[in-house]
C-alpha positions, 0 to 999 in steps of 0.5 A, spaced: 649 149 589 653 155 591 651 162 593 650 166 588 655 171 592 660 167 592 660 166 585 660 172 583 667 173 586 670 166 583 668 170 576 672 175 579 678 173 581 678 169 574 678 176 571 682 179 575 688 174 571 687 174 566 685 180 564 687 185 571 685 192 566 678 190 565 675 193 571 678 200 569 675 199 562 668 203 562 661 199 561 660 199 553 668 196 552 668 191 557 661 189 554 665 189 547 670 185 550 666 179 553 662 178 546 668 178 543 673 175 547 679 172 544 680 164 545 686 165 549 683 168 555 676 165 555 680 158 556 684 161 561 679 164 564 675 157 564 681 154 567 681 159 573 673 157 574 674 150 575 680 151 579 676 154 584 669 152 583 672 144 583 679 144 584 680 140 579 687 143 574 688 143 567 692 145 561 689 144 554 683 144 551 684 137 550 683 135 557 678 142 558 674 138 553 675 131 558 673 135 565 667 138 561 666 130 557 665 126 565 661 133 567 654 132 570 648 136 570 648 138 577 657 141 574 654 144 569 649 147 571 654 150 577 660 152 572 654 155 566 651 159 570 658 162 574 660 163 568 653 167 564 654 174 567 661 174 564 659 171 557 651 174 557 648 181 555 643 185 558 638 185 564 637 177 563 644 176 561 642 173 555 647 169 551 646 166 544 648 159 544 649 159 536 654 161 531 655 168 529 660 168 524 663 174 524 658 179 528 657 179 536 650 179 539 651 186 539 650 188 532 643 185 534 637 187 536 632 184 536 631 176 536 627 178 529 634 182 527 639 176 528 633 170 525 633 174 519 640 175 518 641 167 519 635 167 514 639 170 509 645 167 509 641 161 509 638 162 503 643 165 500 647 158 502 642 154 499 642 158 492 649 156 491 649 150 493 642 147 489 641 148 481 634 153 481 633 154 487 628 158 488 628 161 495 622 161 502 620 167 503 621 169 511 615 168 517 620 167 523 624 161 522 628 160 528 628 152 530 630 150 537 635 156 537 640 154 543 640 160 549 642 161 557 638 166 561 637 167 568 629 168 570 628 172 576 635 171 578 635 162 576 639 160 570 635 157 565 637 153 558 632 156 554 630 153 547 628 159 541 622 156 536 617 159 532 610 156 533 610 153 525 618 149 527 615 147 534 609 144 532 613 140 526 617 136 533 610 135 536 607 131 529 614 129 527 615 124 535 607 124 533 608 121 526 614 117 529 611 113 534 604 112 530 609 109 526 611 103 530 605 101 532 603 101 526 608 097 522 612 095 529 620 094 527 626 095 530 634 096 527 638 089 527 646 089 525 647 088 517 652 083 516 658 089 517 655 092 522 663 095 527 666 092 522 674 095 522 675 099 515 680 104 515 679 109 521 673 108 523 668 102 524 663 101 520 655 102 522 650 096 519 644 096 521 638 094 517 630 095 518 627 089 521 619 089 520 617 082 520 616 080 513 614 089 512 619 093 511 618 096 504 610 098 507 614 100 512 619 104 507 612 107 503 609 108 509 615 113 512 616 115 505 608 119 505 610 121 512 616 125 510 612 129 505 607 131 510 610 134 515 613 137 510 606 140 507 604 141 514 611 145 516 608 149 510 600 151 512 603 152 519 608 157 517 603 161 512 598 161 517 601 163 524 605 169 519 598 171 516 594 171 522 600 175 527 598 173 534 604 178 537 605 173 542 610 167 547 609 161 549 613 158 555 613 152 558 618 149 563 621 144 561 625 144 568 629 137 572 633 137 577 639 140 575 637 141 569 633 148 569 630 147 561 624 153 558 621 153 552 620 160 548 615 158 543 613 165 538 607 165 534 611 169 528 615 174 526 612 179 528 614 176 536 620 176 534 621 184 532 617 185 540 623 182 543 629 185 544 636 181 547 637 186 552 630 186 556 629 179 554 624 177 560 620 183 560 620 184 552 617 176 553 612 177 558 609 183 555 606 178 550 606 172 553 600 167 552 596 162 555 600 156 555 593 152 554 593 155 547 599 151 545 597 145 548 590 146 545 596 145 538 598 141 540 593 135 541 591 138 534 597 136 530 598 128 534 591 127 532 591 131 525 597 126 525 595 120 527 589 121 521 593 120 516 598 114 518 591 111 520 588 112 512 596 111 509 597 105 512 590 102 510 592 104 502 598 101 502 596 095 505 590 095 500 594 098 494 601 097 495 605 094 491 612 091 495 616 088 489 616 095 486 622 099 489 624 105 490 632 107 488 636 109 493 643 110 493 647 106 498 651 110 502 656 106 507 657 109 513 663 110 517 664 112 524 670 115 527 673 111 533 669 112 539 664 114 535 661 107 535 661 105 542 653 106 544 652 104 538 655 097 538 
């Protein structure tokens, strides 16, 4: 891995090539340019960095994407850590890797401001698309938002979630594992899997559960309803308690530094400014053991629930009664099926 000074020099040279007047601007003007950089300028800067860091020459976006597709973790880490001071803001060069529409990160002071704005946008979209949709109260909604930042000078990929959403993911994983234990099953090729259709291929995978396919379907349906109900219970509980905490879990692997930020509720989101992200997080950081205890509680809860539902289905469920489900034909574009065949 190159030193910070070498990466800094590479980024400066790229900027000099693309926008030499940048260095004569005020800090405010520089920041405004960075968060709303024209696509053409960003392409040219990436182009220059690829040449400097890896001796790779590209001329088009298509060539750029092919290079990135072939990168391994160490190459991604070098490139992204070099670019971050250009794209991020504040003390930690925080960069939210999410779609912001016609806004930039500078339009939001806190994580709460962004999240509430996104919640309102999503609610309006649902009301427009779903007849009779009544809306959901705001309780803090970030779920696996992606970000990048420096923590004590070291580059990290980050995942931002609120507690209810984070625990829902734990429930989903634990429940899927438990269902596989209770009713072992696998996906097998259907008669049409991989057949050409138009400009793509048919995806036709079927579940083989040793004759218990309808029992499995019923157990999965009950589990999905349970997840919805449990998420709402958790969201309401954490919102009511308003503990104002954030939990950090380091999930780093070789050349893939990862940090999970789990916020207890919307009061924690209100306490964290994008410009001072780590400073504010450290003021409200919680004991990671508290989060581990909650995770284990949810694993046990879902295990007990699924065991009870499994026994009920074996005793009382009539597999001859099939639920109506609309049959869908799934067609994947050329190349997308190669890993699924």
